[in-house]
C-alpha positions in Angstrom: 70.5 2.6 89.7 72.4 -0.6 89.2 72.5 -0.1 85.4 73.5 3.6 85.8 76.4 2.6 88.2 77.6 -0.1 85.8 77.6 2.4 82.9 79.4 4.9 84.9 82.1 2.4 85.9 82.4 1.4 82.2 82.9 4.9 81.1 85.5 5.5 83.8 87.4 2.4 82.7 87.4 3.7 79.1 88.8 7.1 80.3 91.5 5.3 82.2 92.4 3.2 79.2 92.4 6.2 76.9 94.7 8.1 79.3 97.0 5.2 79.5 97.2 4.9 75.7 97.9 8.6 75.3 100.6 8.3 77.9 102.3 5.3 76.3 101.8 6.1 72.6 105.0 7.4 70.9 104.9 11.0 69.8 104.2 11.6 66.1 107.6 12.5 64.5 107.7 16.1 63.2 108.5 16.7 59.5 112.2 17.4 59.0 113.0 21.1 58.4 113.1 22.1 54.7 116.5 22.6 53.3 117.4 26.3 53.3 117.5 28.0 49.9 121.0 28.4 48.6 122.6 31.7 49.6 122.8 34.0 46.6 126.4 34.3 45.4 127.6 37.8 45.3 128.6 39.2 42.0 132.4 39.0 41.6 134.1 42.2 42.7 135.8 42.4 39.3 132.4 42.7 37.6 131.0 45.2 40.2 134.1 47.4 39.6 133.3 47.7 35.9 130.4 50.1 36.5 130.9 53.2 34.4 131.2 54.4 30.8 133.5 52.8 28.2 134.5 53.0 24.6 136.9 51.2 22.3 136.5 48.7 19.5 134.5 45.6 18.5 135.6 42.7 16.3 133.0 40.5 14.6 133.9 37.2 12.9 132.0 36.3 9.7 132.1 33.3 7.4 134.1 35.3 4.9 136.4 37.1 7.4 136.1 39.6 10.2 135.2 43.3 10.6 135.9 45.8 13.3 134.6 49.2 14.3 134.3 51.6 17.2 132.1 50.5 20.1 130.9 51.9 23.4 129.4 50.4 26.6 127.6 51.7 29.7 127.7 49.5 32.8 125.4 50.2 35.7 124.1 48.4 38.8 120.4 47.9 39.3 118.1 48.1 42.4 117.7 44.3 42.3 121.4 43.8 42.7 122.0 42.9 39.0 124.3 44.7 36.6 123.2 45.9 33.1 125.7 46.6 30.4 124.4 48.2 27.2 126.7 48.3 24.2 126.7 49.5 20.6 129.0 49.5 17.5 129.0 48.9 13.8 128.9 45.7 11.7 130.1 46.3 8.2 129.0 49.9 8.4 125.6 49.1 9.9 124.9 50.0 13.5 124.1 47.3 16.1 123.2 47.3 19.7 123.1 44.9 22.6 122.6 44.3 26.3 124.2 42.1 29.0 122.5 41.3 32.3 124.7 39.9 35.2 122.9 38.7 38.3 123.0 36.1 41.1 120.1 33.8 40.6 117.9 34.0 43.8 116.9 30.3 43.5 120.2 28.6 42.6 122.6 31.2 43.9 124.5 30.9 40.6 126.0 34.0 39.0 124.5 34.2 35.5 125.1 36.2 32.3 122.4 36.7 29.7 123.1 38.7 26.6 121.6 39.7 23.3 123.0 41.7 20.4 121.5 42.4 17.0 125.0 41.7 15.6 124.6 38.0 16.3 120.8 38.0 16.4 120.7 35.3 19.0 120.2 35.3 22.8 123.0 33.8 24.9 122.8 32.5 28.5 125.6 31.2 30.7 126.7 30.7 34.3 130.0 31.4 36.0 132.4 28.5 35.9 135.7 30.0 37.1 136.9 31.3 40.4 134.8 34.4 41.3 138.0 36.0 42.8 139.7 35.9 39.4 140.0 38.8 37.0 139.4 36.4 34.1 135.8 35.1 34.4 134.5 32.4 32.2 130.8 31.8 31.8 129.7 28.5 30.1 126.3 28.2 28.4 124.5 28.3 25.1 123.9 30.6 22.2 120.4 30.1 20.7 120.0 31.2 17.1 116.4 31.1 15.8 115.4 27.8 14.3 118.5 25.7 15.3 119.6 23.7 18.3 121.3 25.8 21.0 125.1 25.9 20.5 127.6 25.5 23.3 129.3 28.8 23.9 131.4 30.8 26.4 131.3 34.3 27.6 134.7 35.4 28.8 135.3 38.7 30.7 139.0 39.6 31.1 139.5 42.6 33.4 143.0 43.6 32.4 143.0 46.5 34.9 140.5 49.0 36.4 140.3 50.9 33.1 140.6 48.1 30.5 138.3 45.2 29.9 137.9 42.6 27.1 134.6 40.7 26.7 134.3 37.7 24.3 131.5 35.6 22.8 133.0 32.3 21.6 131.5 29.0 20.3 132.8 25.8 21.8 133.7 22.7 19.7 133.3 19.1 21.0 137.1 18.9 21.3 137.0 22.0 23.6 138.5 24.5 21.1 137.1 28.0 21.0 135.9 30.0 17.9 135.6 33.7 18.9 132.5 35.3 17.3 132.7 38.8 18.8 135.1 40.7 21.0 134.6 44.1 22.8 137.9 45.7 23.7 137.1 48.7 25.9 138.8 51.4 28.0 137.1 53.5 30.7 136.0 57.0 29.7 137.2 60.0 31.7 134.8 60.9 34.6 132.0 63.1 33.3 131.9 61.6 29.8 129.0 59.4 28.8 129.0 56.5 26.4 126.6 56.6 23.4 125.4 53.1 24.5 123.9 54.6 27.7 120.8 55.5 25.7 120.1 51.7 25.3 119.9 51.0 29.0 116.1 51.3 29.0 115.4 49.8 25.6 112.3 47.6 26.1 113.4 45.4 23.2 116.8 44.6 24.7 115.5 44.2 28.2 112.9 41.7 26.9 115.7 39.8 25.1 117.9 39.3 28.2 115.0 38.9 30.7 114.1 40.9 33.7 114.4 39.0 37.1 112.6 37.1 38.3 111.2 36.4 34.8 114.2 35.4 32.8 112.5 33.9 29.7 114.5 34.9 26.7 112.5 36.3 23.8 114.3 37.2 20.6 113.2 40.5 19.3 111.9 40.7 15.7 114.3 41.7 12.9 113.6 43.4 9.7 
């Protein structure tokens, strides 16, 4: 009995010490809350207002001069909140086609433009660098011709008014000067008319070239 009483007293003492330690031990600090993901930036109102059907002219710069032809564009919003703009025209008498995707990146919140046209045969990707409230929106990024280092370039969208827009692809020199490669000068078509480029909106080749969110890997389609 003596041994049992002594063991019981020892156990009771351990319980008291454990309780005292639990009462005096500082609480374990909780992990700081994770930084919230950046809020997606809404597409600029000037871009959203461009939805519709357009036609006009395209100018392309070549090493030996420039060429121009008729062009058309179809601009439509997508269920994921992005905007697709399909366009077509002629380069030295040969037809070309292209696609632009505008979206707010869900991870960074940055407004991005990705484009591909068979006229330049190179994907371009850029992000908005100017005031989203402006009607002249500059996107800085790169043009990536196959087999060479990506080149600094700029997409410029100038909304002259609700029915007139100019879109440029320009290379940027180290001194900051611009060399325009392609310009689309477009006017809105009357309601009910459809641009010929609307047929390109579902082109699997063009969609693959500009990337489909959330997969935005750019793949250059094969050329003949």
